[in-house]
N, C-alpha and C positions, 0 to 999 in steps of 0.2 A: 084615437081609438073609442069606438060610438058604445055607448051604454050596453046596447043590444049585445055586442060582442063579447065585452065581459060578464055579462049574464051568463052568456052561452059555456063560457071557459070555466065557469065558479061550478056551473053543473056537473059538466064532465069530469072535476079533478076538487069535489065538496072538501075534503080534510086538507087542498094544498099540499098533499105528500106528491113527492117525485117517483113516476111510475118506473122510471129506470131499477130506483132501491128495490124493487120488491122482484121474488126472482117470478119467472113466467111459469103458467101452468103445466109447461112441457117440460121446464126443469124439476120441478117437483116430482113429478112421473119418472121421470129418469133417476132419482136417488133413490125414492122407494123401491123404487125396480130393482136396484143393484143392491140395496141393502137386504132384500125378500131374497135374492140370488144367491148371496153369501148366507144368509140363514139355513138356506136348504143345501148350501154345498156342505158345512159344517154340518147339521143335523143334529139332534138331541144328543145323542154317543159326544161327539165332538166340546159341544159346550159343558157338560158333566164333567169332562177330563180337563179341562182348563181350568173349571172352579178347583176340581179337587186338588190338582197340582200343588193350585196354591193356598188351599186351605187344609190341603192333610197334617197334622201335627207330628205325627212319625216321621214323614221327610223332613218338616222344618226341624225335628229335635236332632235327626242324621246330622244334616247340613250343619249346624250350629254346633253339634260334639265332635265335629271333623274340624271346624273351625277353631275352637279349644282345644282340641289335641295340638292342632298347629301352633299357636300361640303359646302353649306350653311349653313346647321342644325348644321355641326359640326363648322363651324367658331361659331354660333350665342350663342350653348352651351359655348363651349371654352371662349366668351367675359363674356357670365352671369356667368361662373363660378371663373373667375378672378374677376370681378365686387364683387361677393360675400365677396371672398377672401379680397379685398382692404378694403370692409364695415366693415367686422369684426376687421381686424386688427386696423382699425381707431379707432371703437367703444373700442377695447379692450386697445387702448393707451389713449382713453377719461376717462375710467372707472380707468386706472392706475394714472390718474395724478389727478381725481376726488379723491378717496378714499385710495390714499397714506400715509395720514394723519389719517388714521383710528386708529390706537393703539396711536397715540398720544394724539387726540382728544379725546377718551376715559380716558386716563390720567387724562387730564384738567377737567373731567368733575368732580372730588371730587373737585376740587377746587369750582366751582359754587354751589355743595351740601353745603361746609360746611359756605361760604360766607349765603346762603339762614338758616341755622341752626343758624349761629350766629346773624341773624335779629332776627329769633324766639325767640332766648335764652335773648334778650333784655325784663326785667319785662315793663308789660303795667302798672303798678299802677305807675312809675316814667317819665310816657311820658312827664311831665309839667317839668322835671329836663333839664335846658338846656343842661348839658354834656350829659346825656343819649341820648336825643332829636338829638342832633350833631353825636352823636357816632351813632345811629339808621341812620340816613340820611347817613354818610358817608358811612356805611357798603354795604346799599344798593343801593348807587351811584354804588358802585365799580361792585356790582352785576350785575348791567343793563348795565354797560359798557362791563362786560365779555359778556353778553350774546348777546350784536350789535356785539362785534368781531366775536362771534361766528356762527350768522346769515351772516356776512361778507362773511362767510367761507363756506359757507350752511349747518352751524349744527344750527337746529331748536327743542326749548326745545317741551317736549309733557306734557301738562296742560289735560289729559281727566277726569276732575270733571263733572260728569252730562250725560257722553257719555256713550254709550253702550258697554260694554266689549269687547274687541278685541284681541284675540290671538296671533295677530299677532303683535302688540304693544303694550300689556298689560300683565303683569305678576299678575295674583290674587296669594294674599298673605293668605286674609281670608276674610269669608261671614259674613254678618252685617245683624242679623235680622232687617225688618224693613218695615212699612207700606206706609212710607213716598216716597217711590223709587220703580219703575219699579224692577221687581228682573232682575237681569243681567245686573243694571247700577251701572259703577264707583261712588261712594260716598265719595270716601278719597282714597287721594294719597300720600303714602307713601315717594316715593322716585320717581322725573319726570323723564322722558324719554326722549331722543332723537336722531334725524335721524340725518342722513349726506347725503345730496343730496337727499331724499327722501329714502333712506337706511335706517334701521332702525342700531343705534349704541347702543344704551341701553332701555332694555324695562321700561315701569312705572312700579312702584311696588303699587298696589293699594288693596284698599276690596272692594269688590262688595255688590249690596244689595241680602238679597236674603230675599223671599218673608215669614210672619212669619203663621205658620200653623195655620188654623181656628180652634177657643178656642170650646171646649165642651161643651155644655149647660144642666145641669142636668134637665132631666125633671121629675116633679113633679108628683108621680102616684097617 
């Protein structure tokens, strides 16, 4: 390449810049025209409204207050659910401690039943006999001590004689026709019932009063 050609090219691009990297005058005019058209379309009112929505303190405070209320409601619900879960767990723990001996207590009830039967089996005509009297007193004392032990552990005996029949605590074995008691009243107890901390451990086996049907009177013709 000759020296004259090099000087010519240097004169045309003195800074050594790439002409393709610079926007053409026509492109600059088009971008400026687009921005001007956009500003004209919005107008002064549109620009002010956009800036006001972004910078309005009242709107910002209202939005933050709504978000705060939502988060507070979620936190309260989560705390309430956690408290309910804790209470259910505590109640389950207490119930387990109270009723863990249910099976053992139910088996021990037969001992109390046999002691009561032993007292009732002693003949009444030998009440004056010191041997039988001491035997009755000894068995009755053991029975009473066992019942006190039951009560200390929440086991209470049910003797519903004279009470209204309750299917939640009584088991009717038979009905007794009688006019001496209101129908539906417990008049006999075959086997005493027991509850453990208010929960039924064994129902009482009872006989329930039944009203006698009215007798027909033959009318003379």
